[in-house]
C-alpha positions in Angstrom: -14.6 -9.0 15.5 -12.8 -5.7 15.5 -12.8 -4.1 12.1 -11.4 -1.0 10.4 -14.5 -0.6 8.3 -17.8 0.4 9.8 -20.6 -2.1 10.0 -22.7 0.1 7.7 -20.0 0.3 5.1 -19.7 -3.5 5.0 -23.5 -4.0 4.5 -23.6 -1.2 1.9 -20.6 -2.6 0.0 -21.4 -6.3 0.3 -25.1 -6.6 1.1 -24.3 -8.6 4.2 -23.1 -7.8 7.8 -19.7 -8.9 9.2 -21.4 -11.8 11.1 -22.5 -13.3 7.8 -19.0 -13.1 6.3 -17.3 -14.4 9.5 -19.6 -17.4 9.6 -19.1 -18.1 5.9 -15.3 -17.8 6.2 -15.3 -20.2 9.2 -17.6 -22.6 7.3 -15.1 -22.9 4.5 -12.2 -23.3 7.0 -10.6 -20.1 5.6 -8.0 -20.2 8.4 -6.4 -23.2 6.6 -6.3 -21.4 3.3 -3.8 -18.8 1.9 -5.0 -15.3 1.2 -5.5 -15.6 -2.6 -7.4 -18.8 -2.2 -9.8 -17.2 0.3 -10.4 -14.3 -2.1 -11.0 -16.7 -5.0 -13.5 -18.6 -3.0 -15.4 -15.4 -2.0 -15.5 -14.2 -5.6 -16.6 -17.6 -6.9 -19.4 -17.9 -4.4 -20.6 -14.3 -3.9 -21.4 -11.3 -6.1 -19.1 -8.8 -4.5 -16.3 -6.7 -6.0 -12.7 -7.8 -5.9 -11.9 -4.8 -3.6 -14.6 -6.0 -1.1 -13.3 -9.6 -1.3 -9.8 -8.3 -0.4 -11.1 -6.2 2.4 -13.1 -9.0 3.9 -10.1 -11.4 3.8 -7.7 -8.8 5.3 -10.2 -8.2 8.1 -10.6 -11.9 8.7 -6.8 -12.5 8.7 -6.4 -9.7 11.3 -9.2 -11.2 13.4 -7.6 -14.7 13.5 -4.1 -13.2 14.2 -2.6 -14.0 10.8 -1.6 -10.4 10.2 -1.7 -7.0 12.0 -3.1 -3.8 10.5 -0.7 -2.5 7.7 0.8 -5.9 7.1 0.4 -7.5 3.6 -0.2 -11.2 3.0 3.5 -11.9 2.7 4.1 -10.6 6.2 5.7 -7.4 5.1 4.7 -3.7 5.6 4.7 -0.6 3.5 4.4 3.1 4.2 3.4 6.0 2.0 3.8 9.8 2.3 2.8 12.4 -0.2 3.1 16.1 -1.0 1.2 18.4 -3.3 3.4 20.4 -5.6 2.7 23.3 -8.0 3.4 22.4 -11.6 3.0 19.5 -14.0 3.9 15.9 -13.5 7.1 16.5 -15.4 7.9 19.4 -13.1 7.3 17.2 -10.1 9.5 14.5 -11.5 12.3 17.0 -12.2 11.9 18.3 -8.6 12.3 14.7 -7.2 15.2 13.9 -9.5 17.0 17.0 -8.4 16.3 16.3 -4.7 17.8 12.8 -5.0 20.5 13.6 -7.6 23.4 12.8 -5.4 21.7 10.3 -3.0 23.4 6.9 -2.8 21.6 6.1 0.5 18.4 7.0 2.3 18.5 7.0 6.1 21.8 5.2 6.1 20.5 2.3 3.8 22.4 2.1 0.6 20.6 2.3 -2.8 21.3 -1.1 -4.3 19.9 -0.6 -7.8 20.1 2.2 -10.3 16.9 4.2 -10.1 14.4 3.5 -12.9 12.2 6.2 -14.3 9.1 5.4 -16.4 5.9 7.2 -17.4 2.4 6.9 -18.8 0.3 9.6 -20.2 -1.0 10.5 -16.7 1.7 9.2 -14.3 5.5 9.5 -13.7 7.4 6.9 -11.7 10.8 6.7 -10.1 11.9 3.4 -8.4 14.9 1.9 -6.7 15.8 -0.9 -4.4 17.6 -0.5 -1.1 20.3 -2.8 0.4 17.9 -3.9 3.3 15.6 -5.5 0.7 13.0 -2.7 0.7 11.9 -0.8 -2.4 11.2 2.9 -2.9 8.5 3.9 -5.4 7.8 7.5 -6.2 4.4 7.9 -8.0 3.5 11.3 -9.5 0.1 12.2 -10.8 -1.8 15.3 -11.8 -4.0 16.4 -8.9 -5.8 19.5 -10.2 -5.0 22.2 -12.7 -1.5 23.3 -12.0 -1.0 20.9 -9.1 0.5 17.4 -8.7 0.7 14.7 -6.1 4.1 13.2 -5.4 3.8 10.1 -3.3 6.7 8.1 -1.9 5.9 4.5 -1.0 8.4 2.2 0.6 7.5 -1.5 0.6 8.9 -4.8 1.8 9.5 -3.4 5.4 9.8 -5.9 8.2 8.0 -4.2 11.1 5.7 -1.5 12.2 8.7 0.2 13.8 10.3 0.4 10.4 7.1 1.8 9.0 7.1 4.6 11.6 10.9 5.3 11.0 10.5 5.6 7.3 7.2 7.6 7.6 9.1 10.2 9.6 12.1 10.1 7.4 10.2 10.6 4.1 8.0 13.4 5.6 11.2 15.3 6.6 12.8 14.5 3.2 9.9 16.2 1.4 9.9 19.4 3.5 
């Protein structure tokens, strides 16, 4: 079974090697179950973290051909790019809002919803939907004193080709 995590990481994180998990998943006929039900079964039966249960199921689903790397359980893809900026989270949000102030499309895809801005004590968010059904999420957080991380995530993409297109687009957009 080809995995994206090292064998050592799996044993350290779960207490068992991949072979144990693969046998267990096959024993419960996991290939006939949906993602969330497999995760629930793992958590009910084994003392591992939710994160590790998710990782094991994703690896299993990739091994049986249910999904490819980067694909979520709905069959869609997402991409994320980020940039470190000088200033506060509010400065970074202002930078982003100025950058997109007159944008009614991104890479030729029309913005189909009015952007929504929200915040918590530590985070700033900017979100909008695009006409192709995808969604753009901008997440801003304090990285270090005087620096912030601005991350653009686009979700609900249909293919790895779209992932690469949007990765290039957003990287260029942030330059």
